[in-house]
C-alpha positions as CSV (number, residue, x, y, z in Angstrom):
1,X,-20.1,32.8,-75.8
2,X,-23.1,30.7,-76.5
3,X,-23.0,30.1,-80.3
4,X,-26.8,30.3,-80.5
5,X,-26.9,33.9,-79.3
6,X,-26.4,36.6,-81.9
7,X,-24.1,39.2,-80.3
8,X,-24.7,42.9,-80.6
9,X,-21.1,43.6,-81.6
10,X,-18.4,41.9,-83.6
11,X,-15.0,43.5,-82.8
12,X,-12.7,43.2,-85.7
13,X,-8.9,43.4,-85.1
14,X,-6.6,43.1,-88.1
15,X,-3.1,42.1,-87.1
16,X,0.3,41.5,-88.8
17,X,3.2,40.0,-86.9
18,X,2.8,42.1,-83.8
19,X,1.8,39.5,-81.2
20,X,3.2,41.6,-78.3
21,X,1.0,44.5,-79.1
22,X,-2.0,42.3,-80.0
23,X,-1.8,40.6,-76.6
24,X,-2.1,44.0,-74.8
25,X,-5.1,44.9,-77.0
26,X,-6.9,41.6,-76.2
27,X,-6.2,42.0,-72.5
28,X,-8.4,45.1,-72.7
29,X,-11.2,43.1,-74.4
30,X,-11.4,40.2,-72.0
31,X,-14.8,39.3,-70.7
32,X,-13.8,40.2,-67.1
33,X,-12.5,43.6,-68.3
34,X,-15.0,45.1,-70.6
35,X,-18.1,46.3,-68.8
36,X,-20.5,45.1,-71.5
37,X,-21.9,41.7,-70.9
38,X,-19.9,38.8,-72.4
39,X,-22.9,37.6,-74.5
40,X,-23.1,41.0,-76.2
41,X,-19.9,40.8,-78.2
42,X,-17.4,38.6,-79.9
43,X,-13.8,39.3,-80.9
44,X,-12.4,38.3,-84.3
45,X,-8.7,38.6,-85.0
46,X,-7.9,38.5,-88.7
47,X,-4.3,37.7,-89.2
48,X,-2.2,38.7,-92.3
49,X,1.0,37.2,-90.8
50,X,3.1,34.7,-92.7
51,X,6.5,34.4,-90.8
52,X,4.6,34.3,-87.6
53,X,0.9,34.3,-86.7
54,X,-1.2,34.9,-83.6
55,X,-3.1,31.6,-83.9
56,X,-1.2,29.8,-81.1
57,X,-1.3,32.9,-78.9
58,X,-5.0,33.1,-79.1
59,X,-5.6,29.4,-78.6
60,X,-3.5,29.4,-75.5
61,X,-4.2,32.7,-73.8
62,X,-7.4,34.1,-75.4
63,X,-9.7,31.1,-76.3
64,X,-12.8,33.5,-76.2
65,X,-11.5,35.2,-79.3
66,X,-11.8,33.8,-82.8
67,X,-8.6,33.7,-85.0
68,X,-9.0,33.7,-88.8
69,X,-6.3,33.7,-91.5
70,X,-6.2,36.9,-93.5
71,X,-5.9,37.4,-97.3
72,X,-2.4,39.0,-97.1
73,X,-3.5,41.9,-99.4
74,X,-3.2,44.7,-96.9
75,X,-5.1,46.2,-94.0
76,X,-8.2,47.1,-96.0
77,X,-8.7,43.6,-97.3
78,X,-7.8,42.1,-93.9
79,X,-10.6,44.1,-92.2
80,X,-13.0,43.0,-94.8
81,X,-11.9,39.4,-94.2
82,X,-12.6,39.6,-90.5
83,X,-16.0,41.1,-91.2
84,X,-17.0,38.0,-93.3
85,X,-16.9,35.9,-90.1
86,X,-18.9,38.4,-88.0
87,X,-22.2,37.4,-86.5
88,X,-22.9,40.7,-84.7
89,X,-25.5,43.3,-85.8
90,X,-22.7,45.9,-85.5
91,X,-19.1,45.8,-86.5
92,X,-16.6,47.6,-84.3
93,X,-13.1,48.1,-85.6
94,X,-9.9,48.7,-83.7
95,X,-6.2,48.0,-84.4
96,X,-3.8,45.6,-82.8
97,X,-1.7,48.4,-81.3
98,X,-4.7,50.1,-79.5
99,X,-5.9,49.8,-75.9
100,X,-9.7,50.0,-75.6
101,X,-11.0,51.5,-72.4
102,X,-13.1,49.3,-70.1
103,X,-16.4,51.1,-71.0
104,X,-15.6,51.2,-74.8
105,X,-18.2,48.7,-76.0
106,X,-20.8,49.7,-73.4
107,X,-20.5,53.3,-74.5
108,X,-21.2,52.3,-78.1
109,X,-24.1,50.2,-77.0
110,X,-25.6,53.2,-75.2
111,X,-25.1,55.4,-78.2
112,X,-26.9,53.0,-80.5
113,X,-29.9,53.3,-78.3
114,X,-29.8,57.0,-77.6
115,X,-28.9,58.0,-81.2
116,X,-31.0,55.5,-83.1
117,X,-31.0,57.5,-86.3
118,X,-27.3,56.9,-86.9
119,X,-25.7,53.8,-88.4
120,X,-22.1,54.9,-88.0
121,X,-20.4,55.9,-84.8
122,X,-16.8,57.0,-84.1
123,X,-15.1,57.0,-80.7
124,X,-12.4,59.1,-79.1
125,X,-8.7,58.1,-79.7
126,X,-6.2,59.5,-77.3
127,X,-2.5,59.1,-76.5
128,X,-0.8,57.6,-73.5
129,X,1.7,60.4,-72.6
130,X,3.1,63.7,-73.8
131,X,5.0,63.6,-77.1
132,X,8.7,63.0,-76.8
133,X,9.9,63.3,-80.4
134,X,8.8,65.1,-83.5
135,X,8.8,61.8,-85.3
136,X,6.1,60.3,-83.0
137,X,2.6,60.1,-84.5
138,X,-0.8,58.9,-83.5
139,X,-4.3,59.2,-85.1
140,X,-5.6,61.4,-82.3
141,X,-9.4,62.1,-82.4
142,X,-10.8,64.2,-79.6
143,X,-13.7,65.8,-81.5
144,X,-14.9,63.5,-84.3
145,X,-15.1,64.0,-88.0
146,X,-12.3,61.5,-89.0
147,X,-13.7,58.0,-88.7
148,X,-10.2,56.5,-88.2
149,X,-10.2,52.8,-88.7
150,X,-8.8,52.2,-85.2
151,X,-12.1,53.2,-83.4
152,X,-15.4,53.2,-85.1
153,X,-18.7,51.2,-85.2
154,X,-20.9,50.6,-88.2
155,X,-24.1,48.6,-88.8
156,X,-23.0,45.4,-90.5
157,X,-25.7,45.7,-93.2
158,X,-24.5,49.1,-94.1
159,X,-20.9,48.0,-94.2
160,X,-21.8,45.1,-96.5
161,X,-24.0,47.3,-98.7
162,X,-21.0,49.6,-99.5
163,X,-18.6,46.6,-100.0
164,X,-16.6,47.5,-96.9
165,X,-13.1,48.9,-97.2
166,X,-11.8,49.5,-100.8
167,X,-9.2,46.7,-101.2
168,X,-7.3,48.8,-103.9
169,X,-5.5,50.4,-100.9
170,X,-2.6,48.0,-100.2
171,X,-1.0,50.0,-97.3
172,X,-2.1,51.2,-93.9
173,X,-3.1,54.7,-95.2
174,X,-6.1,56.4,-96.8
175,X,-8.4,53.3,-96.7
176,X,-10.4,54.9,-93.8
177,X,-10.4,58.3,-95.4
178,X,-11.9,56.6,-98.5
179,X,-14.5,54.8,-96.5
180,X,-15.6,58.0,-94.7
181,X,-15.8,59.9,-98.0
182,X,-18.0,57.2,-99.6
183,X,-20.3,57.1,-96.6
184,X,-20.6,60.9,-96.6
185,X,-21.4,60.9,-100.3
186,X,-24.2,58.4,-99.6
187,X,-25.6,60.6,-97.0
188,X,-24.5,58.7,-93.9
189,X,-23.2,60.9,-91.1
190,X,-21.3,59.5,-88.1
191,X,-22.0,60.4,-84.5
192,X,-19.0,61.0,-82.2
193,X,-19.1,59.1,-78.9
194,X,-16.5,60.6,-76.6
195,X,-16.8,57.9,-74.0
196,X,-16.1,55.1,-76.5
197,X,-12.4,55.7,-76.0
198,X,-9.3,53.8,-77.1
199,X,-5.7,54.7,-76.3
200,X,-3.4,54.7,-79.3
201,X,0.2,55.0,-77.9
202,X,2.7,57.1,-79.8
203,X,4.5,55.3,-82.6
204,X,7.5,56.3,-84.7
205,X,6.4,57.6,-88.1
206,X,8.8,55.1,-89.7
207,X,11.3,55.2,-92.4
208,X,11.1,56.9,-95.8
209,X,9.4,53.9,-97.3
210,X,6.4,54.4,-95.0
211,X,6.1,58.0,-96.1
212,X,6.3,56.9,-99.7
213,X,3.5,54.3,-99.1
214,X,1.3,57.1,-97.8
215,X,2.0,59.2,-100.8
216,X,1.1,56.2,-103.1
217,X,-2.1,55.7,-101.2
218,X,-3.0,59.4,-101.7
219,X,-2.5,58.9,-105.4
220,X,-4.8,55.9,-105.4
221,X,-7.4,57.9,-103.5
222,X,-7.4,60.7,-106.0
223,X,-7.5,58.3,-108.9
224,X,-10.7,56.8,-107.4
225,X,-12.2,60.2,-106.5
226,X,-10.8,62.7,-109.1
227,X,-13.3,65.3,-107.9
228,X,-11.3,65.7,-104.7
229,X,-8.5,67.3,-106.8
230,X,-10.7,70.3,-107.1
231,X,-10.5,70.8,-103.4
232,X,-7.1,69.5,-102.7
233,X,-4.9,71.7,-104.8
234,X,-1.5,73.4,-104.4
235,X,-3.0,76.2,-102.3
236,X,-4.6,73.7,-99.9
237,X,-1.3,71.8,-99.7
238,X,0.8,74.9,-99.1
239,X,-1.5,76.1,-96.3
240,X,-1.4,72.6,-94.7
241,X,2.4,72.7,-94.7
242,X,2.6,76.2,-93.3
243,X,0.3,75.2,-90.5
244,X,2.6,72.2,-89.8
245,X,5.6,74.5,-89.9
246,X,4.2,77.0,-87.4
247,X,2.4,74.6,-85.0
248,X,4.7,71.5,-85.1
249,X,7.9,71.7,-87.1
250,X,9.5,74.9,-85.7
251,X,8.5,74.1,-82.1
252,X,9.8,70.5,-82.6
253,X,13.2,71.8,-83.8
254,X,13.5,74.0,-80.8
255,X,12.5,71.2,-78.4
256,X,14.1,68.2,-79.9
257,X,17.2,69.8,-81.4
258,X,19.1,67.7,-83.9
259,X,16.5,64.9,-84.1
260,X,13.8,67.5,-84.7
261,X,15.8,69.2,-87.5
262,X,16.4,65.9,-89.3
263,X,12.7,65.1,-89.2
264,X,11.8,68.6,-90.4
265,X,14.0,68.2,-93.4
266,X,12.3,64.9,-94.2
267,X,8.9,66.5,-94.1
268,X,10.1,69.4,-96.2
269,X,11.4,67.0,-98.9
270,X,8.1,65.1,-98.9
271,X,6.2,68.4,-99.1
272,X,8.2,69.4,-102.2
273,X,7.6,66.1,-103.9
274,X,3.9,66.2,-103.3
275,X,3.7,69.8,-104.5
276,X,5.1,68.7,-107.8
277,X,2.5,65.9,-108.0
278,X,-0.2,68.2,-106.7
279,X,-1.2,65.3,-104.4
280,X,-1.8,66.5,-100.7
281,X,-1.7,64.1,-97.8
282,X,-5.1,63.4,-96.3
283,X,-3.9,61.7,-93.1
284,X,-5.9,64.2,-91.0
285,X,-8.7,66.7,-91.3
286,X,-7.4,70.3,-91.5
287,X,-9.3,73.3,-90.3
288,X,-8.3,76.9,-90.8
């Protein structure tokens, strides 16, 4: 890219010691793959790795992308770090384990023109195949209203004016929920762009430690926004669990047998823990 040209988009990709997944993501963003013109976007990889980094990978295979060292304070701080190097008028965020469609950036560019009253856009996030295990998870977004950090665009000036992601969130959980909540409180609505799609393949939910990190992130969220406790009470949490039980856990046990039962017990234990704390998980929007 000509350094004198200000790009429309700066694509921010936080990464942490997942070079194999990052390479697949970058393959989808190559100048000869994305349908948006090369001069219209830049790609910034902000790297929190310490045992290994992606610097060599990018220098050798993806010289059109910019590698920067992260702050090693978690995903929220890492995304903010990448944004500091951005030159684009708009920031577009995705994750290193996502696979953007060929028309991803072009779809956002069209939406910015067609829906000029909006300063925040979110795209569609879909999965690569049918679910094979109850423990598989993905931040699916087929209708909007989530603003998941793996697929959204925001005007850079707005992002900077609200100080970006809250760096008090040290784990990969709740930092995007917090950003969405703050934007909504300030009166900024997001527009859903179905054609701005990325694939987020199924991932294993992870061990107990990951679930506990999500719980800690929820506690941080409610300490920052105590008014949310008025809405997210025990009744809300119970209804959320019952919905999970009927729509996911019981069918999962029947389908996946022993593995499904083990995972169901894990979710039940986490539910009981959170009920005692009166802290519901906000990993997705619930509608009843």
